[in-house]
C-alpha positions as CSV (number, residue, x, y, z in Angstrom):
1,X,-58.3,-18.3,-17.6
2,X,-58.3,-14.9,-16.0
3,X,-55.0,-13.0,-15.6
4,X,-53.8,-12.1,-12.1
5,X,-52.1,-9.0,-13.5
6,X,-55.1,-6.7,-13.4
7,X,-54.9,-3.1,-12.2
8,X,-57.0,-4.0,-9.1
9,X,-55.3,-7.3,-8.2
10,X,-55.0,-6.1,-4.5
11,X,-58.7,-5.1,-4.2
12,X,-58.8,-7.4,-1.1
13,X,-56.4,-5.3,0.9
14,X,-58.5,-3.2,3.2
15,X,-61.7,-4.4,1.6
16,X,-65.1,-4.6,3.3
17,X,-66.5,-8.2,2.8
18,X,-70.2,-8.8,3.6
19,X,-70.9,-12.3,4.8
20,X,-74.1,-13.9,3.6
21,X,-75.5,-17.0,5.4
22,X,-77.6,-18.4,2.5
23,X,-80.2,-20.3,4.6
24,X,-81.2,-17.1,6.3
25,X,-80.7,-14.3,3.8
26,X,-83.7,-14.5,1.4
27,X,-86.0,-17.3,0.3
28,X,-87.2,-17.1,-3.3
29,X,-89.4,-20.2,-3.5
30,X,-91.4,-20.3,-0.2
31,X,-89.8,-23.4,1.3
32,X,-88.6,-21.5,4.3
33,X,-84.9,-21.7,3.5
34,X,-82.9,-19.0,1.9
35,X,-81.3,-19.7,-1.6
36,X,-79.1,-18.4,-4.3
37,X,-81.9,-16.7,-6.3
38,X,-82.9,-15.0,-3.1
39,X,-79.4,-13.7,-2.7
40,X,-79.4,-12.4,-6.2
41,X,-82.6,-10.6,-5.6
42,X,-81.1,-8.7,-2.7
43,X,-77.6,-7.9,-4.0
44,X,-78.6,-4.3,-4.5
45,X,-78.9,-4.0,-0.7
46,X,-75.3,-5.1,-0.3
47,X,-74.1,-2.9,-3.1
48,X,-75.9,0.1,-1.5
49,X,-73.8,-0.4,1.6
50,X,-70.6,0.2,-0.2
51,X,-69.1,-3.3,0.4
52,X,-66.4,-4.6,-1.9
53,X,-67.3,-8.2,-1.9
54,X,-69.7,-10.8,-0.5
55,X,-68.6,-14.0,1.2
56,X,-71.3,-16.7,0.7
57,X,-71.3,-19.5,3.3
58,X,-71.5,-23.1,1.9
59,X,-74.3,-23.8,-0.6
60,X,-72.9,-27.2,-1.9
61,X,-74.7,-30.5,-1.9
62,X,-74.8,-31.6,1.7
63,X,-76.9,-33.7,4.2
64,X,-76.9,-30.5,6.3
65,X,-75.7,-32.0,9.5
66,X,-73.7,-28.9,10.0
67,X,-75.7,-26.8,7.6
68,X,-73.5,-27.0,4.6
69,X,-70.1,-27.2,6.3
70,X,-70.4,-31.0,5.7
71,X,-69.9,-31.2,1.9
72,X,-71.1,-34.2,0.0
73,X,-70.2,-32.8,-3.5
74,X,-67.9,-29.8,-4.0
75,X,-69.1,-29.2,-7.5
76,X,-72.9,-29.3,-7.0
77,X,-75.3,-26.8,-5.6
78,X,-77.6,-28.3,-3.0
79,X,-81.2,-28.4,-4.4
80,X,-82.4,-26.4,-1.4
81,X,-80.2,-23.5,-2.6
82,X,-80.8,-23.8,-6.3
83,X,-78.7,-24.9,-9.3
84,X,-75.4,-24.1,-10.9
85,X,-77.2,-21.9,-13.3
86,X,-78.6,-19.9,-10.3
87,X,-75.0,-19.6,-9.1
88,X,-73.9,-18.2,-12.4
89,X,-76.7,-15.7,-12.4
90,X,-75.8,-14.6,-8.9
91,X,-72.2,-14.2,-9.9
92,X,-73.1,-12.2,-13.0
93,X,-75.4,-9.9,-11.1
94,X,-72.8,-9.3,-8.4
95,X,-70.2,-8.4,-10.9
96,X,-72.6,-6.1,-12.7
97,X,-73.1,-4.3,-9.3
98,X,-69.3,-4.0,-8.8
99,X,-69.3,-6.8,-6.1
100,X,-66.7,-9.5,-5.9
101,X,-67.8,-13.1,-5.0
102,X,-66.0,-15.1,-2.3
103,X,-67.3,-18.6,-1.7
104,X,-66.7,-20.9,1.3
105,X,-64.5,-23.9,0.6
106,X,-64.3,-26.6,3.3
107,X,-61.2,-28.6,2.5
108,X,-60.2,-30.0,5.9
109,X,-63.1,-32.5,5.9
110,X,-66.1,-33.7,4.0
111,X,-69.5,-35.1,4.8
112,X,-69.6,-38.8,5.6
113,X,-72.0,-39.0,2.6
114,X,-69.3,-37.9,0.2
115,X,-68.5,-40.5,-2.5
116,X,-64.8,-40.4,-1.4
117,X,-65.6,-41.5,2.1
118,X,-68.1,-44.1,1.0
119,X,-65.3,-45.8,-0.9
120,X,-62.6,-45.2,1.7
121,X,-64.6,-46.9,4.5
122,X,-65.3,-50.1,2.4
123,X,-61.8,-51.7,3.1
124,X,-58.2,-51.0,4.0
125,X,-56.9,-51.5,0.5
126,X,-59.4,-49.8,-1.8
127,X,-58.1,-46.9,-4.1
128,X,-59.2,-44.3,-1.6
129,X,-58.3,-46.2,1.6
130,X,-55.9,-43.5,2.7
131,X,-57.9,-40.5,1.7
132,X,-59.2,-40.1,5.3
133,X,-57.5,-40.3,8.6
134,X,-57.9,-43.9,9.8
135,X,-56.1,-45.5,12.7
136,X,-56.2,-48.7,14.7
137,X,-57.5,-48.7,18.3
138,X,-55.2,-48.9,21.3
139,X,-54.8,-52.4,22.7
140,X,-57.8,-51.8,25.1
141,X,-60.0,-50.7,22.2
142,X,-60.0,-47.0,23.0
143,X,-59.3,-44.3,20.4
144,X,-55.8,-44.0,19.1
145,X,-55.2,-40.5,20.7
146,X,-56.8,-38.2,23.2
147,X,-57.7,-35.7,20.6
148,X,-61.1,-34.0,21.1
149,X,-63.8,-32.7,18.7
150,X,-64.5,-29.0,18.6
151,X,-68.2,-30.0,19.1
152,X,-67.5,-32.0,22.2
153,X,-66.3,-35.5,23.0
154,X,-63.6,-37.6,21.3
155,X,-62.4,-36.7,17.8
156,X,-62.5,-40.4,16.8
157,X,-65.4,-42.5,15.6
158,X,-65.3,-46.3,15.4
159,X,-66.2,-47.7,12.0
160,X,-67.3,-51.4,12.0
161,X,-66.6,-51.8,8.2
162,X,-62.9,-51.2,8.5
163,X,-62.7,-52.0,12.2
164,X,-60.8,-48.8,12.7
165,X,-61.4,-45.3,14.0
166,X,-61.6,-42.3,11.7
167,X,-60.8,-38.7,12.8
168,X,-63.4,-36.0,12.9
169,X,-62.3,-32.6,14.3
170,X,-66.0,-31.5,14.2
171,X,-69.1,-33.7,14.0
172,X,-68.7,-37.4,13.5
173,X,-70.5,-36.9,10.2
174,X,-67.6,-34.8,9.1
175,X,-64.6,-37.1,8.6
176,X,-61.2,-35.4,8.2
177,X,-59.4,-35.8,4.9
178,X,-55.8,-37.1,5.1
179,X,-53.6,-34.4,3.6
180,X,-50.6,-36.6,4.0
181,X,-51.9,-38.4,0.9
182,X,-50.8,-36.6,-2.3
183,X,-53.8,-37.8,-4.2
184,X,-56.1,-35.9,-1.7
185,X,-54.2,-32.7,-2.2
186,X,-54.5,-33.0,-6.0
187,X,-58.2,-33.9,-5.8
188,X,-58.9,-30.8,-3.7
189,X,-57.0,-28.5,-5.9
190,X,-59.2,-29.8,-8.7
191,X,-62.3,-28.9,-6.8
192,X,-61.0,-25.3,-6.2
193,X,-60.1,-25.1,-9.9
194,X,-63.7,-25.9,-10.9
195,X,-64.9,-22.8,-9.2
196,X,-62.0,-20.7,-10.4
197,X,-63.0,-21.7,-14.0
198,X,-66.6,-20.6,-13.1
199,X,-65.4,-17.1,-12.4
200,X,-65.3,-16.7,-8.6
201,X,-63.1,-13.9,-7.3
202,X,-61.9,-15.7,-4.2
203,X,-62.4,-18.3,-1.5
204,X,-62.8,-18.3,2.2
205,X,-61.1,-21.5,3.3
206,X,-62.9,-22.9,6.4
207,X,-60.8,-24.3,9.2
208,X,-57.7,-24.2,7.0
209,X,-55.3,-24.9,9.9
210,X,-57.0,-28.3,10.4
211,X,-55.8,-29.6,7.0
212,X,-52.9,-31.7,8.5
213,X,-52.6,-33.9,11.6
214,X,-49.6,-35.2,13.3
215,X,-48.6,-38.4,11.4
216,X,-47.2,-39.9,14.6
217,X,-50.6,-39.6,16.3
218,X,-49.1,-38.1,19.5
219,X,-51.5,-37.1,22.4
220,X,-52.2,-33.5,23.0
221,X,-50.9,-32.1,26.4
222,X,-53.3,-30.5,28.8
223,X,-53.9,-26.7,28.7
224,X,-52.2,-24.5,31.2
225,X,-54.3,-22.1,33.3
226,X,-53.0,-19.2,31.2
227,X,-54.0,-20.7,27.9
228,X,-57.5,-21.4,29.2
229,X,-57.8,-17.6,29.8
230,X,-56.5,-16.8,26.3
231,X,-58.6,-16.0,23.2
232,X,-60.0,-19.3,22.1
233,X,-62.2,-20.5,19.2
234,X,-64.5,-22.4,21.6
235,X,-66.1,-21.8,24.9
236,X,-64.2,-22.5,28.1
237,X,-66.9,-24.9,29.3
238,X,-66.2,-27.1,26.2
239,X,-63.6,-29.8,27.1
240,X,-61.8,-29.0,23.8
241,X,-60.4,-25.9,25.5
242,X,-58.7,-28.2,28.1
243,X,-56.0,-29.3,25.7
244,X,-53.1,-27.7,23.9
245,X,-53.8,-28.6,20.3
246,X,-50.2,-29.2,19.3
247,X,-50.8,-32.3,17.2
248,X,-54.3,-32.3,15.7
249,X,-54.0,-29.0,13.8
250,X,-51.7,-26.2,12.7
251,X,-49.0,-28.6,11.5
252,X,-46.0,-27.3,9.5
253,X,-46.7,-29.5,6.5
254,X,-49.7,-27.4,5.7
255,X,-47.5,-24.6,4.4
256,X,-46.5,-26.6,1.4
257,X,-50.1,-27.3,0.5
258,X,-51.0,-23.6,0.9
259,X,-48.2,-22.7,-1.5
260,X,-49.6,-25.1,-4.1
261,X,-53.0,-23.6,-3.5
262,X,-51.7,-20.1,-4.0
263,X,-50.0,-21.1,-7.2
264,X,-53.4,-22.3,-8.6
265,X,-55.2,-19.2,-7.4
266,X,-52.6,-16.9,-8.9
267,X,-53.3,-18.4,-12.3
268,X,-56.9,-17.1,-12.1
269,X,-56.4,-13.9,-10.1
270,X,-58.5,-15.4,-7.3
271,X,-58.0,-14.4,-3.6
272,X,-57.6,-16.7,-0.6
273,X,-59.0,-15.8,2.8
274,X,-58.2,-18.4,5.4
275,X,-60.0,-19.1,8.7
276,X,-57.4,-19.8,11.3
277,X,-58.9,-21.2,14.5
278,X,-56.0,-21.6,16.9
279,X,-55.4,-20.7,20.5
280,X,-52.2,-19.0,19.4
281,X,-53.5,-17.8,16.0
282,X,-51.3,-14.7,15.2
283,X,-48.1,-16.5,14.4
284,X,-50.0,-19.1,12.4
285,X,-51.8,-16.3,10.5
286,X,-48.4,-14.7,9.8
287,X,-47.0,-17.9,8.4
288,X,-50.1,-18.5,6.3
289,X,-50.2,-15.0,4.8
290,X,-46.5,-14.5,4.2
291,X,-46.4,-12.0,1.3
292,X,-46.9,-13.7,-2.0
293,X,-46.4,-17.2,-0.8
294,X,-49.7,-18.7,0.6
295,X,-53.0,-17.1,1.5
296,X,-53.6,-13.5,0.7
297,X,-55.2,-12.8,4.1
298,X,-56.4,-14.6,7.2
299,X,-59.6,-14.3,9.2
300,X,-59.2,-13.5,12.9
301,X,-61.3,-14.8,15.8
302,X,-59.8,-12.3,18.2
303,X,-62.7,-9.9,18.4
304,X,-65.4,-12.6,18.4
305,X,-65.2,-13.2,22.2
306,X,-67.1,-11.7,25.1
307,X,-64.2,-9.6,26.3
308,X,-64.2,-6.1,24.8
309,X,-62.3,-3.7,27.1
310,X,-60.0,-1.2,25.5
311,X,-57.0,-3.0,27.0
312,X,-58.1,-6.3,25.5
313,X,-58.9,-4.9,22.1
314,X,-55.6,-3.1,21.9
315,X,-53.7,-6.2,22.9
316,X,-55.5,-8.3,20.3
317,X,-54.9,-5.9,17.4
318,X,-51.3,-5.2,18.4
319,X,-50.5,-8.9,18.8
320,X,-51.7,-9.7,15.3
321,X,-50.1,-6.6,13.7
322,X,-46.7,-7.3,15.3
323,X,-47.0,-11.0,14.1
324,X,-47.9,-10.0,10.5
325,X,-45.3,-7.2,10.2
326,X,-42.2,-9.5,9.5
327,X,-44.0,-11.6,6.9
328,X,-45.9,-8.8,5.2
329,X,-49.1,-10.7,5.9
330,X,-52.6,-9.3,6.1
331,X,-55.5,-9.9,8.5
332,X,-59.3,-9.7,8.3
333,X,-61.3,-8.5,11.3
334,X,-64.9,-9.3,12.3
335,X,-67.0,-8.6,15.4
336,X,-69.9,-10.9,14.4
337,X,-70.3,-14.0,12.2
338,X,-72.5,-17.1,11.9
339,X,-70.8,-18.9,14.8
340,X,-71.0,-16.4,17.7
341,X,-73.7,-14.2,19.3
342,X,-74.3,-11.0,17.5
343,X,-72.1,-8.1,18.7
344,X,-75.1,-5.9,19.5
345,X,-75.9,-8.3,22.4
346,X,-72.5,-9.9,23.1
347,X,-70.8,-6.5,23.8
348,X,-73.7,-4.7,25.5
349,X,-72.3,-5.3,29.0
350,X,-75.4,-7.1,30.1
351,X,-77.5,-3.9,29.6
352,X,-80.1,-2.9,27.1
353,X,-79.2,-2.5,23.4
354,X,-78.0,0.9,22.4
355,X,-77.7,2.1,18.8
356,X,-74.8,4.4,19.8
357,X,-72.8,1.3,20.8
358,X,-73.8,-0.5,17.5
359,X,-72.4,2.5,15.6
360,X,-69.3,2.5,17.6
361,X,-68.4,-1.1,17.0
362,X,-69.0,-0.7,13.2
363,X,-66.8,2.4,13.1
364,X,-64.1,0.6,15.1
365,X,-64.2,-2.4,12.8
366,X,-63.8,-0.2,9.7
367,X,-61.0,1.8,11.3
368,X,-58.6,-1.1,12.1
369,X,-55.7,-2.1,10.0
370,X,-56.8,-5.0,7.8
371,X,-59.8,-6.0,5.8
372,X,-63.2,-6.1,7.5
373,X,-66.0,-8.7,7.4
374,X,-69.5,-7.5,8.2
375,X,-72.1,-10.2,9.0
376,X,-75.5,-9.9,7.5
377,X,-77.8,-7.9,9.8
378,X,-74.9,-6.1,11.5
379,X,-75.6,-3.1,9.3
380,X,-79.1,-3.0,10.9
381,X,-77.9,-3.4,14.5
382,X,-79.7,-6.7,15.0
383,X,-79.5,-8.1,18.5
384,X,-79.0,-11.9,19.1
385,X,-82.3,-13.7,18.7
386,X,-83.8,-16.0,21.4
387,X,-84.6,-19.4,20.0
388,X,-86.5,-21.9,22.2
389,X,-85.0,-25.3,22.7
390,X,-87.8,-27.0,20.8
391,X,-87.0,-25.0,17.7
392,X,-83.2,-25.2,18.0
393,X,-81.5,-26.6,14.9
394,X,-77.8,-26.3,15.7
395,X,-76.3,-29.6,16.9
396,X,-73.6,-27.7,18.8
397,X,-76.3,-25.9,20.8
398,X,-78.3,-29.0,21.5
399,X,-75.2,-30.7,22.9
400,X,-74.3,-27.9,25.3
401,X,-77.8,-26.6,26.2
402,X,-78.7,-24.8,28.4
403,X,-75.4,-23.2,29.4
404,X,-74.7,-22.6,25.7
405,X,-77.6,-22.1,23.4
406,X,-75.8,-22.7,20.2
407,X,-75.4,-20.6,17.1
408,X,-79.0,-20.3,15.9
409,X,-79.5,-17.0,17.6
410,X,-77.3,-15.3,15.1
411,X,-78.7,-17.3,12.1
412,X,-82.4,-16.3,12.2
413,X,-83.9,-14.9,9.0
414,X,-82.9,-11.5,7.8
415,X,-85.8,-9.0,8.3
416,X,-86.6,-7.2,5.0
417,X,-90.1,-5.9,5.4
418,X,-91.5,-5.2,8.9
419,X,-95.2,-5.6,8.1
420,X,-95.0,-8.7,5.8
421,X,-95.3,-12.3,6.8
422,X,-92.0,-13.5,8.3
423,X,-90.5,-10.1,7.7
424,X,-90.5,-10.7,3.9
425,X,-87.9,-13.4,4.2
426,X,-90.2,-16.2,3.0
427,X,-93.9,-17.0,2.2
428,X,-93.6,-20.4,3.8
429,X,-92.6,-21.5,7.3
430,X,-89.0,-20.3,8.0
431,X,-86.4,-22.9,9.1
432,X,-85.7,-20.7,12.1
433,X,-88.3,-18.3,13.5
434,X,-88.2,-14.6,12.7
435,X,-87.3,-12.8,15.9
436,X,-90.0,-10.4,16.9
437,X,-87.5,-7.7,18.1
438,X,-86.0,-7.7,14.7
439,X,-89.2,-6.4,13.0
440,X,-88.8,-2.7,13.9
441,X,-85.2,-3.0,12.5
442,X,-86.3,-4.3,9.1
443,X,-84.5,-3.0,6.0
444,X,-87.6,-1.2,4.7
445,X,-88.1,0.7,8.0
446,X,-84.5,1.7,8.3
447,X,-84.2,2.7,4.6
448,X,-86.5,5.6,5.0
449,X,-85.1,6.8,8.3
450,X,-82.0,9.1,7.9
451,X,-81.1,8.5,11.6
452,X,-81.2,4.7,11.4
453,X,-78.3,2.3,11.8
454,X,-78.6,1.3,8.2
455,X,-78.3,5.0,7.0
456,X,-75.3,5.3,9.3
457,X,-73.7,2.1,7.9
458,X,-74.1,3.3,4.3
459,X,-72.7,6.7,5.0
460,X,-69.8,5.4,7.0
461,X,-68.8,2.9,4.4
462,X,-69.0,5.6,1.7
463,X,-66.8,7.9,3.8
464,X,-64.3,5.1,4.4
465,X,-63.8,4.7,0.7
466,X,-62.5,8.2,0.6
467,X,-59.9,7.5,3.3
468,X,-57.0,5.5,1.8
469,X,-55.3,5.4,5.3
470,X,-58.2,3.3,6.6
471,X,-57.7,0.7,3.9
472,X,-53.9,0.3,3.9
473,X,-52.2,2.6,6.4
474,X,-50.1,1.3,9.4
475,X,-51.6,1.4,12.9
476,X,-50.1,2.5,16.2
477,X,-51.9,2.8,19.5
478,X,-51.6,5.8,21.8
479,X,-52.0,5.4,25.6
480,X,-55.3,6.3,27.0
481,X,-57.2,5.3,30.2
482,X,-60.1,2.9,30.1
483,X,-62.6,2.9,28.4
484,X,-60.8,4.9,25.7
485,X,-59.2,3.2,22.7
486,X,-57.0,5.6,20.7
487,X,-54.8,4.8,17.6
488,X,-53.2,6.4,14.6
489,X,-53.3,5.2,11.0
490,X,-50.3,6.4,8.9
491,X,-48.9,6.1,5.5
492,X,-46.0,8.2,4.3
493,X,-46.5,11.8,5.6
494,X,-50.3,11.4,5.9
495,X,-51.9,10.4,9.2
496,X,-55.3,10.0,10.8
497,X,-56.3,9.5,14.5
498,X,-59.3,7.6,15.7
499,X,-60.6,7.8,19.3
500,X,-63.3,5.6,20.7
501,X,-65.1,5.9,24.1
502,X,-66.2,2.3,24.8
503,X,-68.1,3.3,27.9
504,X,-71.5,4.7,28.7
505,X,-70.2,7.9,30.5
506,X,-68.7,11.0,28.9
507,X,-64.9,11.2,29.0
508,X,-62.3,13.8,28.1
509,X,-58.7,13.2,27.1
510,X,-55.8,15.5,26.4
511,X,-54.6,15.5,22.8
512,X,-50.9,15.5,22.0
513,X,-51.3,17.8,19.0
514,X,-54.0,19.9,17.5
515,X,-56.4,17.8,15.4
516,X,-58.9,18.9,12.9
517,X,-62.0,16.7,13.0
518,X,-62.9,14.7,10.0
519,X,-66.7,14.7,9.6
520,X,-67.6,11.3,8.1
521,X,-71.3,12.0,8.9
522,X,-71.9,15.7,9.2
523,X,-74.9,16.2,11.5
524,X,-75.0,12.6,12.5
525,X,-75.0,11.6,16.2
526,X,-71.6,9.8,15.8
527,X,-69.8,12.9,14.6
528,X,-71.6,15.4,16.7
529,X,-71.1,13.5,19.9
530,X,-67.4,14.5,20.1
531,X,-66.0,17.9,20.5
532,X,-62.7,19.7,20.8
533,X,-62.1,22.2,23.6
534,X,-59.3,24.6,24.0
535,X,-57.6,24.5,27.4
536,X,-54.7,26.8,27.7
537,X,-51.8,25.2,25.8
538,X,-53.5,21.8,25.8
539,X,-56.4,20.7,23.7
540,X,-59.0,18.4,25.2
541,X,-61.2,16.0,23.3
542,X,-64.6,15.5,24.9
543,X,-66.3,12.2,23.9
544,X,-70.0,11.5,24.7
545,X,-71.0,8.0,25.8
546,X,-69.9,5.6,23.0
547,X,-68.6,8.6,21.1
548,X,-66.1,8.3,18.2
549,X,-63.7,10.9,16.8
550,X,-61.7,10.9,13.6
551,X,-59.2,13.7,13.1
552,X,-56.0,14.7,11.2
553,X,-53.2,16.9,12.3
554,X,-54.1,20.5,11.9
555,X,-52.9,22.3,8.8
556,X,-52.7,19.2,6.6
557,X,-54.9,18.7,3.6
558,X,-57.8,16.3,4.1
559,X,-57.5,13.2,2.1
């Protein structure tokens, strides 16, 4: 058992976490699907970025209805990804490179192919009869509540064996576990303990606010017009957004389970990162990350939407920061992941891609208070891929096509070598096509270009490591007109200001005090695009389109 009292027990606070989607990262055996040995072979790339940890999306045994988020065996590696020995080798290699390993754990539901569900559905009185959420139909045969699935349609599926409905918050092949059953909680803690004993450094708990449902099975009320416009975990054209999800998730009983989970993790010094998908997520995240009690940090969806004005971004960051302050909680920001269109396309305003904008979003992400999650390919500035319907794999996309094209566009294979077959990802036929526009952005091309997005990413992450304020300092926003976002990071008597021009035209703003520029990338377009101009008693900051400025009060030593 590892001790939690090590000198770096809070490594996660302000850490940069690199998300790896195993199917699309690197294929080692030519079957067209990325795997654990493939990840191991490319860990030096992640280490060269300066990331602190990798988060590996699910690689457990699964029928892959939702590509691993439907777990059939928590303790087995799916053969398409390798073996437990391959996992151990990946873990050892990561640790040798100074990288922590965080693995995805999906506790709110399993696959319908899991042995637990196979037993539970056989009768109403078997030993695992209450391990899942079963309910009788209403007198007219309809589902017991009006709850909806995130992936569309009712959240209840009729099972002819038990002549009851079972709850599934996602696909019907992903039945929800019944956390009101004490045996379920104990069993899941045992699954987490298995990986703690294997030496993982932490867990990303998927959909962790879905772990309890309302025991009285009350109907959800309809959404108000205001809530429909709020930050949501789903698209507005999905009927799921038309309900206030008061009873099918984010229940108070979950706090007790999270405390039990934290107790287990503390025995091993492992970290808990929770995904909180809720229409009013900040207060839930604050509860879940109350200092020392439950999760260490929570993952925010707030910057994964299409809206990206300075006003919106400030509101989202301030709302979470104010919610976390009373509990001492900690957040984790992301601008891309495996569930949303890539930021290079999502936030381009409908225009062409622009590497200046890609650099700006990465600099902003790394400057916010909280930890940061970088999705694979973001360091290359990859745009969203176009995947034709006939090659679409994502069930979510197939259900809502053509208005919503699903999540495959951000899941296409990582381009490693521009001139090799399938960009060096595989020697076989890839599970999703390599996107042609990704080839010029391949790792090998960018590695030799000092002006590339990859070179920028590496340099920026290295510089951030020298700035403690950007890892743990407080944050306070300063008023600025659109499209400028301006905030200060402070700790003790040290401070740093960050200014971002989110627009495509030059802007100038008046500074409140004299600032000395911090040069994270001397001679790089990001740092040289901003300039300070004297103007009588005022000092003006000129920012080029998508310009970024970091500065500290004049006369104070640089950190």
